[in-house]
PQR file of N, CA, C, O and H, with PARSE charges and radii, in Angstrom:
ATOM      1  N   MET A   1       2.004  14.667  10.520 -0.4000 1.5000
ATOM      2  CA  MET A   1       0.851  14.160  10.598 -0.0000 2.0000
ATOM      3  C   MET A   1       0.444  13.496   9.306  0.5500 1.7000
ATOM      4  O   MET A   1       0.704  14.063   8.245 -0.5500 1.4000
ATOM      5  N   TYR A   2      -0.115  12.445   9.320 -0.4000 1.5000
ATOM      6  CA  TYR A   2      -0.559  11.503   8.163 -0.0000 2.0000
ATOM      7  C   TYR A   2      -1.888  11.789   7.615  0.5500 1.7000
ATOM      8  O   TYR A   2      -2.844  11.398   8.286 -0.5500 1.4000
ATOM      9  H   TYR A   2      -0.326  11.983  10.182  0.4000 1.0000
ATOM     10  N   PRO A   3      -2.121  12.418   6.487 -0.5600 1.5000
ATOM     11  CA  PRO A   3      -3.420  12.916   5.890  0.2800 2.0000
ATOM     12  C   PRO A   3      -4.314  11.832   5.594  0.5500 1.7000
ATOM     13  O   PRO A   3      -5.517  12.089   5.539 -0.5500 1.4000
ATOM     14  N   TYR A   4      -3.905  10.635   5.390 -0.4000 1.5000
ATOM     15  CA  TYR A   4      -4.936   9.603   4.968 -0.0000 2.0000
ATOM     16  C   TYR A   4      -5.316   8.655   6.035  0.5500 1.7000
ATOM     17  O   TYR A   4      -4.496   8.475   6.935 -0.5500 1.4000
ATOM     18  H   TYR A   4      -2.928  10.426   5.434  0.4000 1.0000
ATOM     19  N   SER A   5      -6.441   8.022   6.063 -0.4000 1.5000
ATOM     20  CA  SER A   5      -6.998   7.296   6.973 -0.0000 2.0000
ATOM     21  C   SER A   5      -6.753   5.986   6.752  0.5500 1.7000
ATOM     22  O   SER A   5      -7.700   5.204   6.671 -0.5500 1.4000
ATOM     23  H   SER A   5      -7.107   8.167   5.331  0.4000 1.0000
ATOM     24  N   LEU A   6      -5.386   5.537   6.618 -0.4000 1.5000
ATOM     25  CA  LEU A   6      -5.205   4.202   6.409 -0.0000 2.0000
ATOM     26  C   LEU A   6      -5.092   3.301   7.627  0.5500 1.7000
ATOM     27  O   LEU A   6      -4.677   3.839   8.653 -0.5500 1.4000
ATOM     28  H   LEU A   6      -4.616   6.173   6.684  0.4000 1.0000
ATOM     29  N   THR A   7      -5.412   1.956   7.670 -0.4000 1.5000
ATOM     30  CA  THR A   7      -5.348   1.102   8.802 -0.0000 2.0000
ATOM     31  C   THR A   7      -3.689   0.992   8.867  0.5500 1.7000
ATOM     32  O   THR A   7      -2.879   1.433   8.052 -0.5500 1.4000
ATOM     33  H   THR A   7      -5.750   1.519   6.836  0.4000 1.0000
ATOM     34  N   ASP A   8      -3.463   0.309  10.016 -0.4000 1.5000
ATOM     35  CA  ASP A   8      -2.000  -0.224  10.308 -0.0000 2.0000
ATOM     36  C   ASP A   8      -1.577  -1.146   9.207  0.5500 1.7000
ATOM     37  O   ASP A   8      -0.494  -0.983   8.644 -0.5500 1.4000
ATOM     38  H   ASP A   8      -4.122  -0.050  10.678  0.4000 1.0000
ATOM     39  N   ARG A   9      -2.415  -2.125   8.879 -0.4000 1.5000
ATOM     40  CA  ARG A   9      -2.175  -2.973   7.826 -0.0000 2.0000
ATOM     41  C   ARG A   9      -1.964  -2.544   6.389  0.5500 1.7000
ATOM     42  O   ARG A   9      -1.291  -3.150   5.555 -0.5500 1.4000
ATOM     43  H   ARG A   9      -3.294  -2.257   9.336  0.4000 1.0000
ATOM     44  N   GLU A  10      -2.651  -1.384   6.209 -0.4000 1.5000
ATOM     45  CA  GLU A  10      -2.753  -0.603   4.826 -0.0000 2.0000
ATOM     46  C   GLU A  10      -1.359   0.105   4.777  0.5500 1.7000
ATOM     47  O   GLU A  10      -0.652   0.120   3.769 -0.5500 1.4000
ATOM     48  H   GLU A  10      -3.198  -0.891   6.887  0.4000 1.0000
ATOM     49  N   LYS A  11      -1.044   0.678   5.948 -0.4000 1.5000
ATOM     50  CA  LYS A  11       0.262   1.544   6.007 -0.0000 2.0000
ATOM     51  C   LYS A  11       1.351   0.494   5.788  0.5500 1.7000
ATOM     52  O   LYS A  11       2.264   0.767   5.009 -0.5500 1.4000
ATOM     53  H   LYS A  11      -1.618   0.666   6.767  0.4000 1.0000
ATOM     54  N   GLU A  12       1.328  -0.582   6.363 -0.4000 1.5000
ATOM     55  CA  GLU A  12       2.337  -1.729   6.246 -0.0000 2.0000
ATOM     56  C   GLU A  12       2.725  -2.046   4.744  0.5500 1.7000
ATOM     57  O   GLU A  12       3.844  -2.048   4.232 -0.5500 1.4000
ATOM     58  H   GLU A  12       0.586  -0.803   6.996  0.4000 1.0000
ATOM     59  N   ILE A  13       1.403  -2.333   4.139 -0.4000 1.5000
ATOM     60  CA  ILE A  13       1.435  -2.645   2.708 -0.0000 2.0000
ATOM     61  C   ILE A  13       1.856  -1.442   1.787  0.5500 1.7000
ATOM     62  O   ILE A  13       2.438  -1.692   0.731 -0.5500 1.4000
ATOM     63  H   ILE A  13       0.493  -2.332   4.554  0.4000 1.0000
ATOM     64  N   ALA A  14       1.595  -0.210   2.133 -0.4000 1.5000
ATOM     65  CA  ALA A  14       1.831   1.004   1.430 -0.0000 2.0000
ATOM     66  C   ALA A  14       3.492   1.000   1.396  0.5500 1.7000
ATOM     67  O   ALA A  14       4.127   1.193   0.359 -0.5500 1.4000
ATOM     68  H   ALA A  14       1.122  -0.007   2.991  0.4000 1.0000
ATOM     69  N   LYS A  15       4.042   0.770   2.577 -0.4000 1.5000
ATOM     70  CA  LYS A  15       5.628   0.802   2.692 -0.0000 2.0000
ATOM     71  C   LYS A  15       6.269  -0.197   1.824  0.5500 1.7000
ATOM     72  O   LYS A  15       7.383   0.017   1.346 -0.5500 1.4000
ATOM     73  H   LYS A  15       3.526   0.613   3.419  0.4000 1.0000
ATOM     74  N   TYR A  16       5.588  -1.324   1.590 -0.4000 1.5000
ATOM     75  CA  TYR A  16       6.135  -2.293   0.632 -0.0000 2.0000
ATOM     76  C   TYR A  16       5.999  -1.935  -0.825  0.5500 1.7000
ATOM     77  O   TYR A  16       6.876  -2.099  -1.673 -0.5500 1.4000
ATOM     78  H   TYR A  16       4.683  -1.499   1.979  0.4000 1.0000
ATOM     79  N   ILE A  17       4.798  -1.426  -1.020 -0.4000 1.5000
ATOM     80  CA  ILE A  17       4.490  -0.803  -2.340 -0.0000 2.0000
ATOM     81  C   ILE A  17       5.609   0.240  -2.794  0.5500 1.7000
ATOM     82  O   ILE A  17       6.115   0.232  -3.916 -0.5500 1.4000
ATOM     83  H   ILE A  17       4.086  -1.292  -0.331  0.4000 1.0000
ATOM     84  N   ILE A  18       5.929   1.138  -1.779 -0.4000 1.5000
ATOM     85  CA  ILE A  18       6.728   2.206  -2.035 -0.0000 2.0000
ATOM     86  C   ILE A  18       8.184   1.677  -2.360  0.5500 1.7000
ATOM     87  O   ILE A  18       8.902   2.300  -3.142 -0.5500 1.4000
ATOM     88  H   ILE A  18       5.518   1.145  -0.868  0.4000 1.0000
ATOM     89  N   LYS A  19       8.579   0.579  -1.776 -0.4000 1.5000
ATOM     90  CA  LYS A  19       9.781  -0.068  -1.986 -0.0000 2.0000
ATOM     91  C   LYS A  19       9.753  -0.886  -3.116  0.5500 1.7000
ATOM     92  O   LYS A  19      10.795  -1.455  -3.442 -0.5500 1.4000
ATOM     93  H   LYS A  19       7.996   0.073  -1.141  0.4000 1.0000
ATOM     94  N   GLY A  20       8.732  -1.040  -3.768 -0.4000 1.5000
ATOM     95  CA  GLY A  20       8.690  -1.786  -5.236 -0.0000 2.0000
ATOM     96  C   GLY A  20       8.380  -3.192  -5.212  0.5500 1.7000
ATOM     97  O   GLY A  20       8.644  -3.898  -6.184 -0.5500 1.4000
ATOM     98  H   GLY A  20       7.885  -0.578  -3.503  0.4000 1.0000
ATOM     99  N   TYR A  21       7.770  -3.706  -4.040 -0.4000 1.5000
ATOM    100  CA  TYR A  21       7.556  -5.117  -3.972 -0.0000 2.0000
ATOM    101  C   TYR A  21       6.209  -5.299  -4.593  0.5500 1.7000
ATOM    102  O   TYR A  21       5.380  -4.390  -4.563 -0.5500 1.4000
ATOM    103  H   TYR A  21       7.555  -3.132  -3.250  0.4000 1.0000
ATOM    104  N   SER A  22       5.974  -6.450  -5.154 -0.4000 1.5000
ATOM    105  CA  SER A  22       4.773  -6.952  -5.932 -0.0000 2.0000
ATOM    106  C   SER A  22       3.748  -7.569  -4.836  0.5500 1.7000
ATOM    107  O   SER A  22       4.072  -8.031  -3.742 -0.5500 1.4000
ATOM    108  H   SER A  22       6.647  -7.189  -5.178  0.4000 1.0000
ATOM    109  N   ASN A  23       2.477  -7.477  -5.357 -0.4000 1.5000
ATOM    110  CA  ASN A  23       1.550  -8.115  -4.545 -0.0000 2.0000
ATOM    111  C   ASN A  23       1.764  -9.650  -3.953  0.5500 1.7000
ATOM    112  O   ASN A  23       1.337 -10.034  -2.864 -0.5500 1.4000
ATOM    113  H   ASN A  23       2.214  -7.101  -6.246  0.4000 1.0000
ATOM    114  N   SER A  24       2.527 -10.458  -4.916 -0.4000 1.5000
ATOM    115  CA  SER A  24       2.814 -11.892  -4.582 -0.0000 2.0000
ATOM    116  C   SER A  24       3.970 -11.769  -3.365  0.5500 1.7000
ATOM    117  O   SER A  24       3.893 -12.488  -2.369 -0.5500 1.4000
ATOM    118  H   SER A  24       2.874 -10.147  -5.801  0.4000 1.0000
ATOM    119  N   GLU A  25       5.039 -10.795  -3.545 -0.4000 1.5000
ATOM    120  CA  GLU A  25       6.174 -10.746  -2.562 -0.0000 2.0000
ATOM    121  C   GLU A  25       5.523 -10.234  -1.257  0.5500 1.7000
ATOM    122  O   GLU A  25       5.875 -10.756  -0.198 -0.5500 1.4000
ATOM    123  H   GLU A  25       5.101 -10.212  -4.354  0.4000 1.0000
ATOM    124  N   ILE A  26       4.665  -9.318  -1.258 -0.4000 1.5000
ATOM    125  CA  ILE A  26       4.041  -8.646  -0.094 -0.0000 2.0000
ATOM    126  C   ILE A  26       3.344  -9.813   0.644  0.5500 1.7000
ATOM    127  O   ILE A  26       3.660 -10.099   1.799 -0.5500 1.4000
ATOM    128  H   ILE A  26       4.380  -8.895  -2.118  0.4000 1.0000
ATOM    129  N   ALA A  27       2.384 -10.487  -0.047 -0.4000 1.5000
ATOM    130  CA  ALA A  27       1.631 -11.649   0.393 -0.0000 2.0000
ATOM    131  C   ALA A  27       2.626 -12.603   1.153  0.5500 1.7000
ATOM    132  O   ALA A  27       2.314 -12.922   2.300 -0.5500 1.4000
ATOM    133  H   ALA A  27       2.128 -10.255  -0.985  0.4000 1.0000
ATOM    134  N   LYS A  28       3.701 -13.047   0.658 -0.4000 1.5000
ATOM    135  CA  LYS A  28       4.527 -13.942   1.267 -0.0000 2.0000
ATOM    136  C   LYS A  28       5.369 -13.546   2.474  0.5500 1.7000
ATOM    137  O   LYS A  28       5.775 -14.304   3.354 -0.5500 1.4000
ATOM    138  H   LYS A  28       3.954 -12.788  -0.274  0.4000 1.0000
ATOM    139  N   MET A  29       5.569 -12.188   2.364 -0.4000 1.5000
ATOM    140  CA  MET A  29       6.298 -11.512   3.627 -0.0000 2.0000
ATOM    141  C   MET A  29       5.200 -11.381   4.807  0.5500 1.7000
ATOM    142  O   MET A  29       5.553 -11.522   5.978 -0.5500 1.4000
ATOM    143  H   MET A  29       5.239 -11.572   1.648  0.4000 1.0000
ATOM    144  N   LEU A  30       4.066 -11.150   4.516 -0.4000 1.5000
ATOM    145  CA  LEU A  30       2.946 -10.993   5.538 -0.0000 2.0000
ATOM    146  C   LEU A  30       2.222 -12.175   5.832  0.5500 1.7000
ATOM    147  O   LEU A  30       1.370 -12.175   6.721 -0.5500 1.4000
ATOM    148  H   LEU A  30       3.779 -11.036   3.565  0.4000 1.0000
ATOM    149  N   PHE A  31       2.516 -13.294   5.090 -0.4000 1.5000
ATOM    150  CA  PHE A  31       1.830 -14.592   5.387 -0.0000 2.0000
ATOM    151  C   PHE A  31       0.233 -14.442   5.165  0.5500 1.7000
ATOM    152  O   PHE A  31      -0.544 -14.936   5.983 -0.5500 1.4000
ATOM    153  H   PHE A  31       3.208 -13.295   4.369  0.4000 1.0000
ATOM    154  N   VAL A  32      -0.189 -13.795   4.117 -0.4000 1.5000
ATOM    155  CA  VAL A  32      -1.517 -13.632   3.786 -0.0000 2.0000
ATOM    156  C   VAL A  32      -1.719 -14.049   2.205  0.5500 1.7000
ATOM    157  O   VAL A  32      -0.734 -14.310   1.516 -0.5500 1.4000
ATOM    158  H   VAL A  32       0.442 -13.394   3.452  0.4000 1.0000
ATOM    159  N   SER A  33      -2.914 -14.089   1.731 -0.4000 1.5000
ATOM    160  CA  SER A  33      -3.056 -14.451   0.354 -0.0000 2.0000
ATOM    161  C   SER A  33      -2.897 -13.299  -0.382  0.5500 1.7000
ATOM    162  O   SER A  33      -2.948 -12.188   0.146 -0.5500 1.4000
ATOM    163  H   SER A  33      -3.714 -13.877   2.291  0.4000 1.0000
ATOM    164  N   LYS A  34      -2.663 -13.512  -1.836 -0.4000 1.5000
ATOM    165  CA  LYS A  34      -2.597 -12.452  -2.730 -0.0000 2.0000
ATOM    166  C   LYS A  34      -3.813 -11.673  -2.896  0.5500 1.7000
ATOM    167  O   LYS A  34      -3.788 -10.488  -3.230 -0.5500 1.4000
ATOM    168  H   LYS A  34      -2.622 -14.415  -2.265  0.4000 1.0000
ATOM    169  N   SER A  35      -4.880 -12.329  -2.665 -0.4000 1.5000
ATOM    170  CA  SER A  35      -6.314 -11.791  -2.757 -0.0000 2.0000
ATOM    171  C   SER A  35      -6.289 -10.631  -1.672  0.5500 1.7000
ATOM    172  O   SER A  35      -6.668  -9.480  -1.888 -0.5500 1.4000
ATOM    173  H   SER A  35      -4.900 -13.291  -2.394  0.4000 1.0000
ATOM    174  N   THR A  36      -5.822 -11.075  -0.566 -0.4000 1.5000
ATOM    175  CA  THR A  36      -5.887 -10.082   0.613 -0.0000 2.0000
ATOM    176  C   THR A  36      -5.043  -8.842   0.288  0.5500 1.7000
ATOM    177  O   THR A  36      -5.513  -7.727   0.517 -0.5500 1.4000
ATOM    178  H   THR A  36      -5.513 -12.010  -0.391  0.4000 1.0000
ATOM    179  N   VAL A  37      -3.918  -8.976  -0.192 -0.4000 1.5000
ATOM    180  CA  VAL A  37      -3.131  -7.922  -0.475 -0.0000 2.0000
ATOM    181  C   VAL A  37      -3.815  -7.138  -1.613  0.5500 1.7000
ATOM    182  O   VAL A  37      -3.809  -5.911  -1.518 -0.5500 1.4000
ATOM    183  H   VAL A  37      -3.536  -9.882  -0.378  0.4000 1.0000
ATOM    184  N   LYS A  38      -4.331  -7.643  -2.546 -0.4000 1.5000
ATOM    185  CA  LYS A  38      -5.164  -6.959  -3.640 -0.0000 2.0000
ATOM    186  C   LYS A  38      -6.171  -6.089  -3.010  0.5500 1.7000
ATOM    187  O   LYS A  38      -6.291  -4.910  -3.342 -0.5500 1.4000
ATOM    188  H   LYS A  38      -4.336  -8.640  -2.623  0.4000 1.0000
ATOM    189  N   VAL A  39      -6.855  -6.617  -2.161 -0.4000 1.5000
ATOM    190  CA  VAL A  39      -8.017  -5.867  -1.547 -0.0000 2.0000
ATOM    191  C   VAL A  39      -7.378  -4.630  -0.623  0.5500 1.7000
ATOM    192  O   VAL A  39      -7.961  -3.551  -0.515 -0.5500 1.4000
ATOM    193  H   VAL A  39      -6.758  -7.575  -1.892  0.4000 1.0000
ATOM    194  N   HIS A  40      -6.223  -4.895  -0.032 -0.4000 1.5000
ATOM    195  CA  HIS A  40      -5.715  -3.711   0.741 -0.0000 2.0000
ATOM    196  C   HIS A  40      -5.031  -2.561  -0.211  0.5500 1.7000
ATOM    197  O   HIS A  40      -5.039  -1.347  -0.008 -0.5500 1.4000
ATOM    198  H   HIS A  40      -5.749  -5.772  -0.120  0.4000 1.0000
ATOM    199  N   VAL A  41      -4.479  -3.223  -1.224 -0.4000 1.5000
ATOM    200  CA  VAL A  41      -3.968  -2.089  -2.379 -0.0000 2.0000
ATOM    201  C   VAL A  41      -5.143  -1.349  -2.939  0.5500 1.7000
ATOM    202  O   VAL A  41      -5.053  -0.139  -3.146 -0.5500 1.4000
ATOM    203  H   VAL A  41      -4.472  -4.210  -1.388  0.4000 1.0000
ATOM    204  N   SER A  42      -6.272  -2.034  -3.202 -0.4000 1.5000
ATOM    205  CA  SER A  42      -7.445  -1.253  -3.739 -0.0000 2.0000
ATOM    206  C   SER A  42      -7.857  -0.087  -2.830  0.5500 1.7000
ATOM    207  O   SER A  42      -7.986   1.076  -3.213 -0.5500 1.4000
ATOM    208  H   SER A  42      -6.345  -3.017  -3.033  0.4000 1.0000
ATOM    209  N   ASN A  43      -8.058  -0.554  -1.523 -0.4000 1.5000
ATOM    210  CA  ASN A  43      -8.329   0.300  -0.573 -0.0000 2.0000
ATOM    211  C   ASN A  43      -7.437   1.585  -0.438  0.5500 1.7000
ATOM    212  O   ASN A  43      -7.918   2.718  -0.408 -0.5500 1.4000
ATOM    213  H   ASN A  43      -7.954  -1.498  -1.212  0.4000 1.0000
ATOM    214  N   ILE A  44      -6.128   1.318  -0.361 -0.4000 1.5000
ATOM    215  CA  ILE A  44      -5.134   2.357  -0.272 -0.0000 2.0000
ATOM    216  C   ILE A  44      -5.187   3.282  -1.483  0.5500 1.7000
ATOM    217  O   ILE A  44      -5.030   4.497  -1.363 -0.5500 1.4000
ATOM    218  H   ILE A  44      -5.737   0.398  -0.386  0.4000 1.0000
ATOM    219  N   LEU A  45      -5.446   2.591  -2.831 -0.4000 1.5000
ATOM    220  CA  LEU A  45      -5.534   3.528  -3.992 -0.0000 2.0000
ATOM    221  C   LEU A  45      -6.734   4.414  -3.874  0.5500 1.7000
ATOM    222  O   LEU A  45      -6.636   5.588  -4.233 -0.5500 1.4000
ATOM    223  H   LEU A  45      -5.574   1.604  -2.928  0.4000 1.0000
ATOM    224  N   GLN A  46      -7.808   3.967  -3.419 -0.4000 1.5000
ATOM    225  CA  GLN A  46      -9.217   4.584  -3.233 -0.0000 2.0000
ATOM    226  C   GLN A  46      -8.891   5.782  -2.100  0.5500 1.7000
ATOM    227  O   GLN A  46      -9.126   6.964  -2.353 -0.5500 1.4000
ATOM    228  H   GLN A  46      -7.888   3.014  -3.127  0.4000 1.0000
ATOM    229  N   LYS A  47      -8.451   5.437  -1.109 -0.4000 1.5000
ATOM    230  CA  LYS A  47      -8.137   6.398   0.091 -0.0000 2.0000
ATOM    231  C   LYS A  47      -7.290   7.579  -0.267  0.5500 1.7000
ATOM    232  O   LYS A  47      -7.482   8.714   0.170 -0.5500 1.4000
ATOM    233  H   LYS A  47      -8.260   4.477  -0.904  0.4000 1.0000
ATOM    234  N   THR A  48      -6.348   7.230  -1.087 -0.4000 1.5000
ATOM    235  CA  THR A  48      -5.315   8.184  -1.408 -0.0000 2.0000
ATOM    236  C   THR A  48      -5.539   8.984  -2.708  0.5500 1.7000
ATOM    237  O   THR A  48      -4.879   9.975  -3.021 -0.5500 1.4000
ATOM    238  H   THR A  48      -6.193   6.308  -1.441  0.4000 1.0000
ATOM    239  N   LYS A  49      -6.592   8.421  -3.464 -0.4000 1.5000
ATOM    240  CA  LYS A  49      -6.972   8.814  -4.882 -0.0000 2.0000
ATOM    241  C   LYS A  49      -5.852   8.773  -5.773  0.5500 1.7000
ATOM    242  O   LYS A  49      -5.734   9.576  -6.698 -0.5500 1.4000
ATOM    243  H   LYS A  49      -7.128   7.617  -3.209  0.4000 1.0000
ATOM    244  N   ALA A  50      -4.849   7.672  -5.473 -0.4000 1.5000
ATOM    245  CA  ALA A  50      -3.853   7.423  -6.544 -0.0000 2.0000
ATOM    246  C   ALA A  50      -4.403   6.598  -7.759  0.5500 1.7000
ATOM    247  O   ALA A  50      -5.344   5.807  -7.709 -0.5500 1.4000
ATOM    248  H   ALA A  50      -4.945   7.019  -4.721  0.4000 1.0000
ATOM    249  N   LYS A  51      -3.681   6.908  -8.819 -0.4000 1.5000
ATOM    250  CA  LYS A  51      -4.342   6.310 -10.117 -0.0000 2.0000
ATOM    251  C   LYS A  51      -3.646   4.894 -10.245  0.5500 1.7000
ATOM    252  O   LYS A  51      -4.228   4.025 -10.894 -0.5500 1.4000
ATOM    253  H   LYS A  51      -2.916   7.551  -8.861  0.4000 1.0000
ATOM    254  N   ASN A  52      -2.428   4.627  -9.656 -0.4000 1.5000
ATOM    255  CA  ASN A  52      -1.776   3.344  -9.787 -0.0000 2.0000
ATOM    256  C   ASN A  52      -0.614   3.320  -8.728  0.5500 1.7000
ATOM    257  O   ASN A  52      -0.371   4.275  -7.989 -0.5500 1.4000
ATOM    258  H   ASN A  52      -1.955   5.333  -9.128  0.4000 1.0000
ATOM    259  N   ARG A  53       0.036   2.209  -8.728 -0.4000 1.5000
ATOM    260  CA  ARG A  53       1.107   1.996  -7.625 -0.0000 2.0000
ATOM    261  C   ARG A  53       2.146   3.090  -7.901  0.5500 1.7000
ATOM    262  O   ARG A  53       2.554   3.740  -6.938 -0.5500 1.4000
ATOM    263  H   ARG A  53      -0.161   1.434  -9.328  0.4000 1.0000
ATOM    264  N   VAL A  54       2.566   3.326  -9.021 -0.4000 1.5000
ATOM    265  CA  VAL A  54       3.604   4.360  -9.065 -0.0000 2.0000
ATOM    266  C   VAL A  54       3.025   5.756  -8.548  0.5500 1.7000
ATOM    267  O   VAL A  54       3.673   6.401  -7.724 -0.5500 1.4000
ATOM    268  H   VAL A  54       2.234   2.798  -9.803  0.4000 1.0000
ATOM    269  N   ASN A  55       2.023   6.134  -8.946 -0.4000 1.5000
ATOM    270  CA  ASN A  55       1.370   7.253  -8.363 -0.0000 2.0000
ATOM    271  C   ASN A  55       1.314   7.227  -6.970  0.5500 1.7000
ATOM    272  O   ASN A  55       1.615   8.232  -6.326 -0.5500 1.4000
ATOM    273  H   ASN A  55       1.497   5.609  -9.615  0.4000 1.0000
ATOM    274  N   LEU A  56       0.938   6.115  -6.392 -0.4000 1.5000
ATOM    275  CA  LEU A  56       0.802   5.932  -4.809 -0.0000 2.0000
ATOM    276  C   LEU A  56       2.296   6.234  -4.240  0.5500 1.7000
ATOM    277  O   LEU A  56       2.502   7.020  -3.315 -0.5500 1.4000
ATOM    278  H   LEU A  56       0.694   5.298  -6.915  0.4000 1.0000
ATOM    279  N   ALA A  57       3.197   5.585  -4.841 -0.4000 1.5000
ATOM    280  CA  ALA A  57       4.586   5.744  -4.319 -0.0000 2.0000
ATOM    281  C   ALA A  57       5.007   7.092  -4.372  0.5500 1.7000
ATOM    282  O   ALA A  57       5.661   7.551  -3.436 -0.5500 1.4000
ATOM    283  H   ALA A  57       3.030   4.946  -5.593  0.4000 1.0000
ATOM    284  N   TYR A  58       4.672   7.875  -5.489 -0.4000 1.5000
ATOM    285  CA  TYR A  58       4.903   9.277  -5.634 -0.0000 2.0000
ATOM    286  C   TYR A  58       4.202  10.131  -4.408  0.5500 1.7000
ATOM    287  O   TYR A  58       4.824  11.001  -3.799 -0.5500 1.4000
ATOM    288  H   TYR A  58       4.140   7.502  -6.249  0.4000 1.0000
ATOM    289  N   ILE A  59       3.007   9.825  -4.155 -0.4000 1.5000
ATOM    290  CA  ILE A  59       2.100  10.414  -3.219 -0.0000 2.0000
ATOM    291  C   ILE A  59       2.821  10.184  -1.766  0.5500 1.7000
ATOM    292  O   ILE A  59       3.267  11.104  -1.081 -0.5500 1.4000
ATOM    293  H   ILE A  59       2.501   9.118  -4.649  0.4000 1.0000
ATOM    294  N   LEU A  60       2.851   8.980  -1.462 -0.4000 1.5000
ATOM    295  CA  LEU A  60       3.213   8.656  -0.212 -0.0000 2.0000
ATOM    296  C   LEU A  60       4.804   8.570   0.203  0.5500 1.7000
ATOM    297  O   LEU A  60       5.236   8.579   1.355 -0.5500 1.4000
ATOM    298  H   LEU A  60       2.488   8.233  -2.019  0.4000 1.0000
ATOM    299  N   GLY A  61       5.485   8.494  -0.876 -0.4000 1.5000
ATOM    300  CA  GLY A  61       6.868   8.272  -0.694 -0.0000 2.0000
ATOM    301  C   GLY A  61       7.671   9.334   0.131  0.5500 1.7000
ATOM    302  O   GLY A  61       8.705   9.013   0.718 -0.5500 1.4000
ATOM    303  H   GLY A  61       5.134   8.486  -1.812  0.4000 1.0000
ATOM    304  N   SER A  62       7.217  10.485   0.158 -0.4000 1.5000
ATOM    305  CA  SER A  62       7.873  11.630   0.955 -0.0000 2.0000
ATOM    306  C   SER A  62       7.230  11.695   2.368  0.5500 1.7000
ATOM    307  O   SER A  62       7.749  12.438   3.202 -0.5500 1.4000
ATOM    308  H   SER A  62       6.377  10.745  -0.319  0.4000 1.0000
ATOM    309  N   MET A  63       6.152  10.975   2.683 -0.4000 1.5000
ATOM    310  CA  MET A  63       5.687  11.009   3.873 -0.0000 2.0000
ATOM    311  C   MET A  63       6.105   9.855   4.736  0.5500 1.7000
ATOM    312  O   MET A  63       6.411   8.775   4.233 -0.5500 1.4000
ATOM    313  H   MET A  63       5.731  10.371   2.006  0.4000 1.0000
ATOM    314  N   GLU A  64       6.121  10.071   6.042 -0.4000 1.5000
ATOM    315  CA  GLU A  64       6.569   9.072   6.949 -0.0000 2.0000
ATOM    316  C   GLU A  64       5.234   8.299   7.343  0.5500 1.7000
ATOM    317  O   GLU A  64       4.388   8.825   8.067 -0.5500 1.4000
ATOM    318  H   GLU A  64       5.872  10.949   6.451  0.4000 1.0000
ATOM    319  N   ILE A  65       5.112   7.135   6.868 -0.4000 1.5000
ATOM    320  CA  ILE A  65       3.825   6.296   7.244 -0.0000 2.0000
ATOM    321  C   ILE A  65       4.409   5.047   8.088  0.5500 1.7000
ATOM    322  O   ILE A  65       3.644   4.192   8.533 -0.5500 1.4000
ATOM    323  H   ILE A  65       5.799   6.708   6.280  0.4000 1.0000
TER
END
C-alpha cells in the first residue's frame, strides 16, 4: 500500500526524480513545460514532507510507486 496521496502524474514524476532526472529532462520526456514539472515536484515534496529531491528519493525509493 502506498501511504501518500499522490496523483498518477505525481507518481510518474516521482519515479523520474528517484532515477535522478532533472526537471528539464522530465519535462521533455512527458511533453510538458518545466513550470508544470516544478509545480508537481512542489506538490510531491509537500505531500511527502520531504525536504528536497534527495530526501524524496530516500523516502520513496524503497516503495513501489
